[in-house]
Phi, psi and omega in degrees: 000317178303316183299323179299310183290324178296317179300329180293346179283346180267143173294324176234098183305339178291343177282343180281109181286161177303319179297317179295314179301316178297320180297323178280327183282326185306311181294337183290342182265000178289149178299136176091352183294316180299315180298320178296318178298320178297320178297321178298315180297319181295329182260009185306306185293317174299322178296319179293324177295321177295318177298314180301317179295326182286336183303321179296334182272342185245003185300339181274353183273126176302131186225135176249122175255116181253125182236148170267137182296339180250028179293117179257004180264313180234121182302136180301335178296339177296325180299316180293322178298320178291316181301323179295334180270346180239096186305330182268014182270150170227152180250133171239128181251125176263114182297141177070006176264155178260220184287342184240062184299332179292336176267321185284324182226064187299326181293310180298318180299312181298320179296319178298313182295316179299314179298317179300312182296326178289331186263352186293343178284348181274102184291349181274357181271100180284170176302142184205176175240133180229137177249141178241131180258000000 
């Protein structure tokens, strides 16, 4: 069952290697993991309120939001909602990637991050949305 849900994080489940699946599944069978997950769910709304309060303090920091176009864990509309709250944020969407674009498309992900880091010194670059195919 764990493997089923882990595979759903990829835009293309065939990209998830056996080694990767094992790496994500292994920690899930440790004692206390379920209890820890329940604690995360119980504190979700207070955590989101804390995040919301922090947005006003970090809005001036250049921020890169990288999304997979096939993310089935967090809806892509969330990226735009976050970007609207962080004026210096930009969104980059990696086509055909799921929730883990840095694992599924490491080359494209690395190029996006490198480009972002090279360009953050340019104050004329406003928040934007960029798609990578």
